[in-house]
C-alpha positions in Angstrom: -102.5 -61.5 21.5 -99.2 -61.5 23.3 -96.3 -60.9 21.0 -93.2 -60.3 23.3 -90.2 -61.6 21.5 -88.3 -62.0 24.7 -90.5 -64.5 26.3 -90.2 -66.8 28.1 -88.4 -64.7 30.7 -90.7 -65.2 33.7 -87.8 -66.1 36.1 -84.1 -65.4 36.7 -83.3 -68.8 35.0 -85.0 -67.5 31.8 -83.7 -64.0 32.1 -83.1 -61.9 28.9 -79.6 -60.6 28.5 -79.2 -56.9 28.4 -76.1 -54.9 28.2 -75.0 -51.3 28.8 -76.5 -49.1 26.1 -79.3 -51.5 25.1 -82.9 -50.5 24.8 -85.3 -53.5 24.4 -89.0 -53.5 23.8 -91.4 -55.9 25.5 -94.9 -56.4 26.9 -96.3 -57.3 30.3 -98.8 -59.8 28.6 -101.0 -61.8 29.7 -102.0 -60.3 33.0 -99.7 -61.6 35.8 -96.7 -61.6 33.4 -93.3 -60.8 35.0 -90.2 -60.1 32.9 -86.6 -60.7 34.0 -83.3 -59.3 32.5 -79.7 -60.2 33.4 -76.6 -58.2 32.9 -72.9 -58.0 34.3 -71.7 -55.0 36.3 -68.6 -53.9 38.0 -68.3 -52.5 41.5 -68.8 -48.8 41.4 -70.7 -48.7 38.2 -73.4 -46.1 38.4 -76.4 -47.7 36.3 -79.6 -46.0 35.2 -82.5 -48.3 34.3 -85.3 -46.6 32.7 -88.8 -47.8 31.7 -90.7 -46.0 29.2 -94.4 -47.0 28.9 -97.0 -44.2 29.5 -94.5 -41.7 28.3 -94.5 -43.5 24.9 -96.5 -42.3 21.9 -99.1 -43.9 21.8 -99.1 -44.2 25.5 -99.0 -47.7 26.9 -101.5 -49.0 29.7 -98.6 -50.2 31.9 -98.1 -48.7 35.3 -94.7 -50.3 35.7 -92.9 -51.5 38.8 -89.1 -52.0 38.5 -86.7 -54.1 40.8 -82.9 -54.5 40.8 -81.7 -57.9 42.2 -78.4 -59.3 43.0 -77.0 -62.7 41.7 -79.1 -64.6 44.5 -82.3 -62.8 43.8 -82.1 -60.6 46.7 -83.8 -57.1 46.3 -81.2 -54.2 46.1 -83.7 -51.4 45.3 -86.9 -50.7 43.6 -88.8 -48.0 41.9 -92.6 -47.5 41.2 -92.9 -44.0 39.9 -90.2 -41.5 38.6 -91.9 -38.1 37.6 -94.8 -39.9 36.1 -96.1 -43.5 36.3 -92.9 -44.9 34.4 -90.2 -46.5 36.6 -86.4 -45.6 36.9 -83.7 -46.8 39.1 -80.2 -45.1 39.4 -78.0 -47.1 41.6 -74.2 -47.7 42.2 -73.5 -51.4 42.1 -71.6 -52.7 45.2 -69.5 -55.4 43.6 -68.5 -57.2 40.4 -70.9 -59.8 39.4 -74.3 -60.7 37.9 -77.4 -58.7 38.4 -81.1 -58.9 37.5 -83.9 -56.6 36.5 -87.6 -57.5 37.2 -90.4 -55.7 35.6 -94.1 -56.1 36.4 -97.4 -54.2 36.5 -98.1 -52.1 39.6 -101.4 -54.1 40.0 -99.7 -57.5 39.6 -101.1 -59.9 39.0 -104.5 -58.5 38.0 -103.5 -56.4 35.0 -101.4 -57.1 31.8 -102.2 -57.5 28.0 -101.1 -56.4 24.5 -101.5 -52.8 25.5 -99.1 -53.0 28.3 -96.0 -52.5 26.2 -92.9 -50.8 27.3 -89.0 -50.2 26.6 -86.3 -50.8 28.9 -83.0 -49.2 28.7 -79.7 -50.0 30.7 -77.1 -47.2 30.8 -73.6 -46.9 32.4 -73.9 -43.3 33.6 -70.7 -41.2 33.1 -69.3 -39.8 36.3 -71.3 -36.8 37.4 -69.2 -33.4 37.6 -69.7 -29.9 39.1 -69.0 -26.9 37.1 -66.5 -24.2 38.0 -66.6 -20.8 36.3 -63.5 -18.9 35.4 -63.0 -15.3 36.3 -62.9 -12.7 33.5 -62.1 -9.1 33.2 -63.5 -8.9 29.7 -67.4 -9.3 29.4 -68.6 -10.9 26.1 -71.0 -9.1 23.8 -74.4 -10.9 24.2 -75.4 -11.4 20.6 -75.7 -15.3 20.3 -72.4 -15.5 18.5 -69.4 -17.1 20.2 -66.8 -15.2 18.4 -63.1 -15.9 18.4 -61.4 -15.0 21.8 -64.5 -13.6 23.3 -64.8 -16.6 25.6 -61.1 -17.4 26.0 -61.3 -16.7 29.7 -64.2 -19.2 30.2 -64.1 -22.8 31.4 -65.6 -25.3 29.0 -67.6 -28.4 29.5 -69.0 -31.1 27.3 -72.7 -31.3 28.3 -73.9 -33.5 25.4 -77.1 -35.3 26.2 -77.2 -39.2 26.7 -80.7 -40.1 25.6 -81.4 -42.6 28.4 -80.3 -40.2 31.0 -82.4 -37.3 30.0 -85.6 -36.8 32.0 -88.2 -34.7 30.2 -91.3 -33.8 32.1 -94.1 -31.5 31.3 -93.2 -28.0 32.5 -89.5 -28.3 31.5 -89.3 -27.0 28.1 -91.4 -23.8 27.9 -94.4 -25.3 26.3 -96.4 -22.2 27.1 -94.3 -20.7 24.3 -93.7 -23.8 22.2 -97.2 -25.1 22.2 -98.6 -28.3 23.2 -98.2 -29.9 19.8 -94.4 -30.1 20.0 -93.3 -32.4 22.9 -89.6 -32.8 23.6 -88.0 -36.2 23.6 -84.7 -37.7 24.4 -82.3 -38.6 21.7 -78.4 -38.8 21.7 -77.1 -35.9 19.5 -74.2 -36.8 17.1 -71.7 -34.0 17.9 -70.4 -32.7 21.1 -72.5 -29.8 22.8 -70.2 -27.3 24.6 -71.0 -25.2 27.7 -68.7 -22.1 28.4 -68.9 -20.6 32.0 -67.1 -17.4 33.3 -68.1 -14.5 35.6 -66.8 -11.3 36.8 -67.8 -9.5 40.1 -71.3 -8.9 39.2 -72.4 -11.1 36.3 -72.5 -14.8 35.3 -71.9 -15.5 31.6 -73.1 -18.6 29.9 -72.5 -19.7 26.3 -74.0 -22.9 24.5 -72.5 -24.3 21.2 -74.8 -26.9 19.7 -73.6 -28.2 16.3 -76.5 -30.7 16.0 -79.1 -27.9 15.4 -78.7 -26.6 11.9 -82.2 -25.3 11.3 -83.3 -22.0 12.9 -86.6 -21.8 14.7 -88.0 -19.1 16.8 -88.7 -21.8 19.4 -85.3 -23.1 19.8 -84.4 -22.3 23.4 -81.9 -22.5 26.4 -83.0 -23.3 29.9 -81.3 -22.2 33.0 -82.7 -23.5 36.3 -81.3 -22.5 39.7 -81.7 -23.2 43.5 -80.1 -20.1 45.1 -82.3 -19.1 48.0 -80.6 -19.5 50.6 -77.1 -20.0 49.6 -75.4 -22.6 49.7 -78.1 -24.3 47.8 -80.4 -26.5 49.9 -82.0 -28.8 47.2 -85.6 -27.6 47.5 -87.8 -24.8 46.6 -88.0 -22.3 49.5 -90.9 -20.0 48.8 -94.5 -21.3 49.2 -96.3 -18.4 47.3 -95.7 -16.8 44.1 -94.6 -13.3 43.3 -90.9 -13.0 44.5 -88.8 -10.8 42.3 -85.8 -12.9 43.5 -87.5 -16.2 43.8 -86.0 -19.5 42.6 -87.0 -20.9 39.3 -85.6 -20.8 35.7 -84.8 -18.6 32.9 -85.5 -19.4 29.2 -83.9 -17.8 26.3 -85.7 -17.9 23.0 -84.2 -15.8 20.0 -83.3 -12.7 22.0 -86.1 -12.9 24.6 -85.2 -14.0 28.1 -88.1 -15.1 30.3 -88.5 -15.9 34.0 -90.6 -18.6 35.7 -90.7 -18.8 39.6 -91.0 -22.1 41.1 -92.2 -22.6 44.5 -92.5 -25.5 47.2 -94.4 -28.4 46.0 -93.0 -28.0 43.5 -95.3 -25.7 41.7 -94.5 -23.2 39.0 -95.9 -19.7 39.0 -97.8 -18.4 35.9 -97.5 -16.4 33.8 -93.9 -16.7 32.3 -92.6 -13.1 32.6 -89.7 -11.0 31.2 -86.5 -11.7 33.2 -85.1 -8.5 34.6 -81.3 -8.4 34.9 -80.9 -11.2 32.2 -79.5 -10.5 28.6 -79.8 -13.4 26.2 -79.6 -14.4 22.6 -79.9 -17.5 20.6 -78.7 -17.2 17.0 -77.5 -19.3 14.0 -74.6 -16.9 13.0 -72.1 -19.8 12.5 -74.4 -22.1 10.7 -75.6 -23.8 14.0 -77.3 -22.9 17.2 -75.3 -20.8 19.5 -76.4 -18.9 22.6 -75.1 -16.5 25.0 -76.6 -15.3 28.2 -75.4 -12.6 30.9 -77.1 -12.8 34.3 -76.9 -9.9 36.7 -76.2 -11.4 40.1 -77.5 -8.4 42.0 -80.4 -7.5 39.9 -82.1 -10.5 38.6 -84.0 -13.5 40.2 -80.6 -15.3 40.6 -78.7 -13.8 43.4 -75.1 -14.8 44.2 -71.5 -13.5 44.6 -68.1 -14.7 43.4 -67.1 -17.7 45.4 -70.6 -18.9 45.8 -71.8 -22.3 44.6 -75.3 -22.6 43.1 -77.2 -25.6 42.4 -78.2 -25.4 38.7 -79.7 -27.2 35.8 -78.7 -26.2 32.1 -80.1 -27.3 28.8 -80.3 -26.3 25.0 -83.3 -27.6 23.1 -83.8 -28.1 19.3 -87.5 -27.3 18.5 -87.4 -29.0 14.8 -86.3 -32.3 16.2 -87.9 -32.1 19.7 -84.5 -33.2 21.1 -82.6 -31.9 24.4 -79.2 -31.9 22.6 -77.2 -30.6 25.5 -78.1 -31.2 29.3 -76.2 -30.7 32.7 -76.2 -32.4 35.0 -77.3 -35.7 33.1 -80.2 -37.3 34.9 -81.6 -34.2 36.6 -85.2 -33.4 36.8 -86.6 -29.8 36.5 -88.9 -30.1 39.5 -86.4 -31.7 41.7 -83.6 -29.2 42.7 -81.8 -32.0 44.8 -80.9 -33.5 41.3 -79.0 -30.2 40.2 -75.2 -29.9 40.7 -73.1 -27.0 41.9 -71.8 -24.2 39.6 -69.1 -22.4 41.5 -68.5 -18.8 40.7 -64.8 -17.8 40.6 -63.4 -15.2 42.9 -60.8 -12.6 42.1 -60.3 -9.6 39.9 -57.4 -10.7 38.0 -55.0 -11.8 40.8 -54.0 -15.5 40.9 -53.6 -17.1 44.5 -50.9 -19.7 45.1 -51.2 -21.3 48.5 -50.1 -24.2 50.7 -52.9 -26.7 51.5 -53.5 -27.4 54.4 -52.4 -24.0 55.6 -51.4 -25.8 58.9 -50.2 -29.3 59.2 -49.9 -31.0 62.7 -47.6 -34.2 62.7 -45.5 -36.2 65.0 -41.6 -36.6 64.8 -40.7 -39.2 62.1 -44.1 -38.9 60.3 -44.2 -38.8 56.5 -46.7 -36.4 55.2 -47.6 -34.2 52.0 -48.8 -30.8 51.2 -50.2 -29.4 48.0 -49.3 -26.3 46.3 -52.7 -25.0 45.0 -53.8 -22.3 42.6 -57.0 -20.3 42.6 -58.7 -18.0 40.2 -56.3 -18.9 37.3 -57.4 -18.5 33.6 -55.7 -20.6 30.8 -52.9 -21.8 32.9 -49.8 -22.6 30.8 -46.7 -22.8 33.1 -45.7 -22.1 36.9 -42.8 -22.1 39.1 -42.4 -21.6 42.8 -39.7 -21.7 45.5 -40.5 -22.7 49.3 -38.3 -22.2 52.4 -38.5 -24.5 55.3 -36.7 -25.2 58.8 -34.5 -28.2 57.9 -34.2 -28.9 61.7 -37.8 -29.7 61.7 -38.7 -31.1 58.3 -37.0 -32.4 55.1 -38.5 -32.4 51.6 -38.3 -35.9 50.2 -39.9 -35.2 46.6 -42.0 -33.0 44.5 -44.5 -34.1 41.8 -46.8 -32.2 39.4 -50.3 -32.1 40.8 -52.1 -33.0 37.6 -54.0 -29.6 37.1 -51.9 -28.2 34.6 -52.4 -31.1 32.1 -56.1 -31.5 32.9 -57.2 -30.0 29.5 -54.9 -32.3 27.5 -51.8 -30.3 27.4 -48.4 -32.1 27.5 -46.7 -31.2 30.8 -42.9 -31.1 31.2 -41.7 -30.8 34.9 -38.8 -28.5 35.8 -37.0 -29.9 38.9 -37.4 -30.4 41.8 -34.3 -28.7 43.1 -34.2 -29.8 46.8 -31.6 -28.5 49.4 -32.4 -30.1 53.0 -29.3 -28.2 54.4 -30.4 -24.7 53.4 -34.1 -25.6 53.8 -35.1 -24.6 50.2 -37.0 -26.4 47.3 -37.8 -25.1 43.8 -40.1 -26.7 41.1 -42.0 -25.8 38.1 -43.6 -27.1 34.9 -44.4 -26.0 31.4 -46.8 -27.2 28.8 -46.7 -28.2 25.0 -49.4 -28.4 22.6 -52.4 -26.5 21.3 -55.5 -25.5 23.2 -56.5 -23.7 26.3 -55.0 -24.4 29.6 -57.2 -25.1 32.7 -58.9 -22.5 34.8 -60.3 -22.1 38.2 -58.6 -24.0 41.2 -56.4 -27.1 41.3 -53.2 -28.5 42.6 -49.9 -27.4 41.0 -47.8 -29.8 42.9 -47.6 -32.3 45.7 -44.8 -32.0 48.0 -43.7 -35.1 50.2 -41.9 -34.2 53.6 -40.6 -36.0 56.5 -40.7 -34.7 60.1 -37.1 -34.9 61.4 -37.3 -32.8 64.6 -40.0 -31.1 66.8 -41.4 -27.6 66.8 -42.9 -25.3 64.1 -41.6 -24.6 60.7 -43.1 -21.9 58.3 -43.6 -23.0 54.7 -42.6 -19.7 52.9 -43.5 -19.4 49.3 -41.5 -17.0 47.2 -40.5 -16.1 43.6 -43.9 -17.7 42.4 -44.4 -17.3 38.6 -47.6 -18.2 36.8 -48.0 -17.8 33.0 -50.9 -18.5 30.5 -50.6 -20.4 27.4 -49.4 -17.4 25.4 -46.6 -16.9 28.0 -48.2 -13.8 29.6 -47.3 -13.5 33.2 -50.2 -13.4 35.8 -50.3 -11.3 38.9 -49.8 -13.7 41.9 -50.6 -13.5 45.6 -48.7 -16.2 47.7 -50.1 -17.6 50.8 -47.7 -19.3 53.1 -48.1 -22.5 55.3 -47.0 -24.0 58.6 -46.2 -27.4 59.8 -46.1 -28.1 63.5 -44.3 -31.3 64.7 -45.1 -32.4 68.2 -45.7 -35.5 70.3 -43.7 -38.5 70.7 -43.3 -41.1 73.4 -42.6 -38.7 76.2 -45.2 -36.1 75.3 -48.1 -34.5 77.3 -51.1 -35.2 75.3 -53.4 -32.1 75.1 -56.9 -32.7 73.6 -60.0 -30.6 72.8 -63.4 -31.9 73.1 -66.4 -31.5 70.7 -69.1 -28.9 71.7 -72.5 -27.9 70.5 -75.1 -25.2 70.9 -78.4 -24.0 69.5 -78.9 -20.8 67.6 -79.0 -17.9 70.2 -77.6 -20.0 73.1 -74.8 -18.7 75.2 -71.9 -20.3 77.4 -71.7 -23.5 75.6 -68.7 -25.3 77.2 -65.7 -27.0 75.4 -63.0 -28.3 77.6 -59.2 -28.7 77.0 -57.7 -31.6 78.6 -54.2 -32.6 79.5 -52.8 -36.1 80.0 -49.6 -35.6 82.0 -49.6 -39.2 83.3 -49.7 -41.8 80.5 -46.5 -40.8 78.8 -44.9 -37.9 80.7 -45.9 -37.3 84.3 -44.1 -33.9 84.5 -46.3 -31.3 86.6 -47.4 -28.4 84.4 -46.4 -24.9 85.7 -47.5 -22.9 82.7 -49.3 -23.1 79.3 -49.9 -21.4 76.3 -52.5 -22.4 73.8 -53.7 -21.2 70.2 -57.2 -22.5 69.3 -58.7 -22.0 65.9 -62.4 -22.0 65.0 -64.7 -20.8 62.3 -66.6 -17.6 63.5 -68.3 -17.1 60.2 -71.0 -19.6 61.1 -72.0 -17.4 64.1 -69.7 -18.7 66.8 -67.9 -16.6 69.3 -65.6 -17.4 72.2 -67.1 -15.5 75.1 -65.0 -16.8 78.1 -62.3 -19.0 79.3 -62.0 -20.4 82.9 -59.9 -22.7 84.8 -61.1 -26.3 85.9 -60.7 -28.3 89.3 -57.2 -29.3 88.1 -56.2 -25.7 87.5 -57.9 -23.9 90.5 -54.9 -22.0 91.6 -54.1 -20.7 88.1 -54.9 -17.5 86.3 -56.2 -17.1 82.8 -55.7 -14.5 80.0 -56.8 -14.6 76.5 -57.4 -12.6 73.3 -59.0 -13.1 69.9 -57.5 -12.5 66.4 -60.5 -12.1 64.2 -58.7 -10.9 61.1 -60.1 -13.9 59.3 -63.6 -14.7 60.3 -63.4 -18.2 59.1 -60.2 -18.9 61.0 -60.6 -17.0 64.4 -57.5 -17.7 66.7 -57.9 -17.6 70.4 -54.6 -17.0 72.3 -54.8 -18.4 75.9 -52.3 -18.1 78.7 -52.5 -20.3 81.8 -50.1 -19.4 84.5 -49.7 -19.2 88.4 -48.1 -16.5 90.5 -48.1 -18.8 93.5 -45.9 -21.4 92.2 -48.8 -23.9 91.8 -48.6 -26.8 89.3 -51.1 -29.0 87.6 -50.1 -32.4 89.2 -49.5 -35.6 87.2 -53.1 -36.9 86.1 -55.6 -36.7 83.5 -58.7 -34.5 82.8 -59.7 -30.8 81.9 -57.4 -27.8 82.6 -59.4 -25.2 80.9 -63.0 -24.6 80.0 -63.9 -22.5 76.9 -67.4 -20.9 76.7 -68.8 -20.2 73.3 -72.0 -18.1 72.2 -74.0 -19.0 69.1 -75.5 -16.0 67.2 -79.4 -16.4 66.8 -79.1 -16.3 63.1 -76.8 -19.3 62.9 -78.0 -22.2 60.9 -78.7 -25.5 62.7 -76.5 -28.1 61.1 -73.4 -25.8 60.6 -70.1 -26.8 62.3 -66.7 -25.5 63.0 -63.5 -27.4 63.4 -61.7 -26.8 66.8 -58.0 -27.3 66.6 -54.6 -26.2 68.1 -52.3 -24.1 65.9 -50.0 -24.3 68.7 -49.4 -25.5 72.4 -46.4 -24.7 74.6 -46.2 -26.2 78.2 -43.5 -25.4 80.7 -42.3 -27.0 84.0 -41.4 -25.1 87.3 -37.9 -24.4 86.0 -39.2 -23.0 82.7 -38.2 -25.8 80.5 -40.4 -26.9 77.7 -42.5 -30.0 78.1 -42.9 -32.1 75.0 -46.6 -31.9 74.0 -48.7 -33.7 71.4 -51.7 -31.3 70.5 -52.7 -33.2 67.2 -56.2 -33.8 68.6 -59.1 -31.9 67.0 -62.7 -31.2 68.0 -65.8 -30.0 66.5 -68.4 -27.6 67.5 -71.8 -28.3 65.9 -74.7 -25.6 65.8 -77.7 -27.9 66.8 -80.9 -27.3 68.7 -82.7 -28.4 71.8 -85.2 -30.9 70.2 -87.1 -31.6 73.4 -90.4 -30.2 72.3 -90.5 -27.4 75.0 -91.3 -24.9 72.3 -92.3 -22.2 74.7 -89.6 -22.9 77.2 -91.9 -23.2 80.2 -90.1 -26.2 81.7 -92.4 -29.0 80.4 -93.6 -30.5 77.1 -97.4 -30.3 77.0 -100.4 -29.3 74.9 -99.5 -25.6 74.9 -96.4 -26.7 72.9 -98.8 -28.8 70.6 -101.0 -26.0 70.0 -98.0 -23.8 68.9 -96.7 -26.4 66.5 -100.2 -26.8 65.0 -100.6 -23.0 64.3 -97.0 -22.8 62.8 -97.7 -25.8 60.5 -101.0 -24.4 59.2 -99.7 -20.7 59.4 -103.1 -19.8 60.9 -102.6 -17.7 63.0 -99.0 -17.1 62.6 -97.1 -17.3 66.1 -95.3 -14.3 67.2 -91.6 -15.4 67.5 -90.9 -12.6 70.1 -92.9 -14.6 72.5 -90.6 -17.7 72.5 -86.9 -18.4 73.0 -84.6 -17.9 69.9 -84.3 -21.4 69.0 -88.1 -22.2 69.4 -88.4 -23.4 65.7 -85.5 -25.8 66.4 -87.3 -27.2 69.6 -90.2 -28.3 67.5 -88.2 -29.9 64.7 -88.6 -33.2 66.4 -88.8 -36.0 63.8 -85.9 -38.5 63.9 -83.7 -39.0 60.6 -84.6 -38.7 57.9 -87.1 -36.0 58.7 -85.1 -33.6 60.9 -85.2 -31.3 58.0 -85.5 -27.8 59.6 -89.2 -27.9 58.7 -92.3 -28.2 60.9 -94.8 -30.9 59.5 -97.0 -33.7 60.6 -94.0 -35.9 61.6 -92.8 -33.4 64.2 -96.5 -33.2 65.4 -96.7 -36.8 65.8 -93.4 -36.9 67.6 -94.5 -34.3 69.9 -97.6 -36.3 70.8 -95.6 -39.5 71.5 -93.3 -37.3 73.7 -96.1 -36.0 75.6 -97.8 -39.4 76.1 -94.5 -40.9 77.0 -94.8 -43.6 74.2 -91.8 -42.6 72.0 -89.6 -45.5 73.4 -92.2 -48.2 73.1 -91.4 -49.2 69.5 -88.7 -48.9 66.7 -86.9 -45.9 65.8 -85.0 -46.9 62.7 -86.7 -45.2 59.8 -89.4 -46.3 57.4 -91.1 -49.6 58.1 -94.0 -49.5 55.8 -95.5 -52.9 54.8 -97.0 -51.6 51.6 -98.7 -48.8 49.8 -101.1 -46.3 51.4 -103.4 -44.4 48.9 -105.3 -41.1 49.9 -108.0 -40.5 47.3 -110.7 -37.9 46.8 -114.0 -38.9 45.1 -115.7 -37.4 42.2 -118.4 -35.0 43.3 -121.6 -33.7 41.6 -123.4 -30.6 43.0 -126.0 -28.2 42.0 -125.7 -24.4 42.1 -126.8 -22.8 45.4 -126.3 -25.9 47.5 -124.1 -27.1 50.3 -122.8 -30.6 51.0 -119.6 -32.6 51.8 -117.3 -35.0 50.1 -115.1 -37.7 51.5 -111.5 -38.1 51.5 -110.7 -41.8 51.6 -107.8 -44.0 52.9 -106.9 -47.4 51.6 -103.9 -48.3 53.8 -101.8 -51.2 54.4 -100.1 -49.6 57.5 -101.5 -48.4 60.7 -101.5 -44.5 60.5 -101.1 -42.3 63.5 -101.3 -38.9 61.8 -102.2 -37.4 58.3 -101.1 -34.1 56.6 -102.2 -33.3 53.2 -102.7 -30.6 50.7 -105.2 -30.3 47.9 -106.1 -27.6 45.5 -109.4 -26.4 43.8 -110.6 -23.8 41.5 -112.8 -21.2 43.4 -113.7 -19.2 40.3 -116.4 -21.8 39.4 -118.2 -20.8 42.6 -116.9 -23.5 44.9 -115.9 -22.8 48.6 -114.4 -25.2 51.1 -115.6 -24.0 54.4 -114.8 -26.9 56.9 -113.0 -30.2 57.2 -114.5 -32.6 59.9 -113.8 -36.3 60.9 -115.8 -39.3 60.0 -116.9 -42.4 61.9 -113.5 -43.9 61.2 -111.8 -41.0 62.9 -114.4 -40.0 65.3 -112.6 -38.2 68.3 -109.6 -37.3 66.3 -108.4 -33.5 66.1 -108.6 -31.8 62.7 -106.9 -28.6 61.7 -107.0 -26.9 58.3 -106.2 -23.6 56.6 -106.7 -22.2 53.1 -104.3 -20.3 50.9 -106.7 -18.1 48.7 -104.0 -15.8 47.2 -104.7 -17.4 43.8 -108.4 -18.0 43.5 -108.1 -20.5 40.6 -105.7 -22.5 42.7 -107.0 -22.3 46.3 -104.8 -24.7 48.5 -106.3 -26.4 51.5 -103.8 -27.8 54.2 -105.1 -30.4 56.4 -103.8 -31.9 59.8 -105.5 -35.0 61.2 -104.1 -36.2 64.6 -105.0 -37.5 68.1 -103.8 -37.5 71.6 -105.0 -40.9 72.5 -102.6 -43.1 70.7 -105.4 -44.3 68.2 -104.5 -45.5 64.6 -106.2 -45.8 61.2 -106.0 -49.5 61.0 -105.3 -51.1 57.7 -108.4 -51.2 55.4 -110.3 -49.0 53.1 -112.7 -46.2 54.6 -113.4 -42.4 54.6 -111.3 -40.6 57.1 -112.2 -36.9 56.4 -115.4 -35.2 55.4 -114.8 -31.9 53.4 -117.7 -29.5 53.7 -118.5 -27.0 50.8 -120.8 -24.3 49.5 -121.7 -23.7 45.9 -122.6 -20.2 44.8 -126.0 -19.7 43.1 -125.8 -19.3 39.2 -122.6 -21.1 38.7 -121.4 -24.1 36.8 -118.1 -25.7 35.8 -115.5 -28.4 36.8 -112.6 -28.2 39.2 -109.9 -30.7 39.6 -109.6 -31.7 43.4 -105.7 -32.2 43.0 -103.8 -33.6 45.9 -100.4 -31.9 45.9 -98.8 -33.6 48.8 -99.5 -36.3 51.3 -97.4 -37.0 54.5 -98.5 -40.2 56.6 -96.9 -40.7 60.1 -96.6 -43.8 62.3 -96.9 -43.5 66.1 -93.2 -42.5 66.3 -93.4 -39.6 63.8 -91.7 -41.5 61.1 -92.9 -41.5 57.5 -95.0 -44.1 55.8 -95.2 -44.7 52.0 -98.0 -42.6 50.5 -99.7 -42.3 47.1 -102.6 -40.1 46.0 -105.5 -40.1 43.6 -107.2 -36.9 42.6 -110.9 -36.2 42.4 -113.1 -34.0 40.3 -115.9 -31.4 41.5 -118.7 -31.0 39.0 -121.3 -28.0 39.2 -124.2 -28.9 37.1 -127.7 -27.5 36.7 -130.5 -29.9 37.9 -132.3 -32.2 35.3 -136.0 -31.7 34.9 -138.2 -34.5 34.0 -141.4 -33.9 31.8 -144.0 -36.7 31.7 -147.0 -36.5 29.5 -150.4 -36.4 31.0 -152.2 -39.6 30.4 -156.1 -39.5 30.6 -158.0 -42.7 31.2 -161.5 -42.7 29.4 -164.2 -44.8 31.0 -167.5 -46.1 29.5 -170.8 -44.4 30.5 
């Protein structure tokens, strides 16, 4: 019998009201039922809608499907599965107004009933935040007791869990230690949970204070998850096999036992959980509630980083007795999806505080109003500051100075001192003090914002001096000041100098970037000489290799040098001159050509700004020509995505074979045989799949390049009409036999290529020895490889593709046949677990894919015994 108190709510007109913070219980009953909910939201609201059904205890039969609709009933987004079969939507509302939620069974309208119950929660998510560590010179004692003063250098954050935003999945809390009888569950704690973060040059220190847990248990624990390889974090697990001492994953701390678990691509986690070298941790109840302290050696543990690095992380503290995750950061993160983590930035320094001008160089035009910030880095417990700044009053004037907000960011009352502005002498002084109790801010922030006006032309230094920084106790800090510069150029009679964008692949040389001059539009003066200062970021692997003249400057000579003191801001000093009296006539176009080399180890996707820190032009009499050089460019490290992997001048089947072997890692291609950017040449799939990985989407894209069909259709992303399900059947086999089982496809879209991975347990005597096509895929190409490094979880990687433009048309049929042998004298069961499926259309773009696992049973044959029946006949 259906017993949903919110019915009828089968349409938008009958929708049940739901407000932020509400959790409602309902049923999809009878079969074909649809439930609508209505709420009011504001522009920019980040909402989280969570369906709990199969995650409830007892579990519901509902496989939910959730939609978010606007006030007209138009779909904004939807979700089928989030972690399990329950649905979840996280979405930023575009405007003020009325919104609707629609809930139905995945197999609507065929399923529903009293057992299809669920809860729906609507939450207005708090703004996400990153964590910044403070620098300390006083490492804490790791004993699980947050003693007074021990963490005074640390930055502190409220990480109290909000129940509807906590995602708890199997494999999150260390159930291998806790035991399967105790499952974590989300519940909002009553008191704030505080995280403390600080670091020195070699260790990251974390402390957790959880006043909600007042009963000690050996299985109370802290979780620390990290995505650090490579840095900056890339939002995915990098390794594909277990056994890396510096692998990505997580630490757990129970009592005084730090443990480590490596997590690899899939994501899959490695067993067993092992002691964590380089990690010291303790969780105790010394203060009457749970406190934990952890020290992580950044050079001798699985987590590898240095001061200044940002690491994607996830942190939590768990109360075993209540089964509640009391503190979580970031809210809404999921343990097996590192793209949901947020950055934790390690402080740099060693006691010195840096006060600097931001931006270091400002380029403006005469008459412009503009602002600069006076920034502070690596400060601990900031309580007061003061600075003086000199400037050239013939070029800029200071209009006003205001506190930047950082000093009062922890709740202290800020009292400004000044400003004292003298636009005749070219000086300004400003400061601020605080009142109140509590700790001052730490890390990086804006001390003050200075507003200026460009009153002339030229370059003015912005020199900081007599800079003072105090902590809240009044103790002075050691300060390093970094000055700035403002360049005022341009105007109605200026020659306009510009720099274009450039690009080059890793390992490439002589990538051109031109500098152009427009001495026609505003000022037609012929140019007799020029001096240019060009700044670029060399830390990404970029090097200026040469500078040449162009057709406009043929009769000129060029001299140049590099200042590489700061690799992230290399300055090229270029002279353009003529000894013959030649000039660059009035006109437009390039006057210099810069040639850049890109290091073979450079990362595709990195980029460097290209800008002028100064330009000076002279006419034939040696007088200065006004110049506007505010234009900026950008050099992007890209790659030649043409599919010619072996660089033989054409894209053909040889490149296809290299790509296949690289995807399957069987055999592993020899990189020395190919150009330095060979991997980049094969990363062909259009967005969103140009992900610096080779997979089936790149393979199908290469096929359509070779066939010349890439431009015959759409190229705008996923265009699936519905779900496409890849499944493995249930298999029964006897010991000592051979056979084959099918991989089936129930597809709503035409599929051009398939890539999949499945695992099985070979320890029961099962061996997969071949993968073949079926009648549905006759004539297609099949490639497969096996990873047998873990006999109990053998992974089979399969590619299915063709060079004829064929597709698997919508329908249901077997597309692959997996051949196997079973050893003599064995028995047992093995899951046939599909770990990942990639389905591609004809253009190398992804189609929606779901999977259904199978099971392999090895059983002894049954023997049938019949009694002997004798027929008696008469004599």
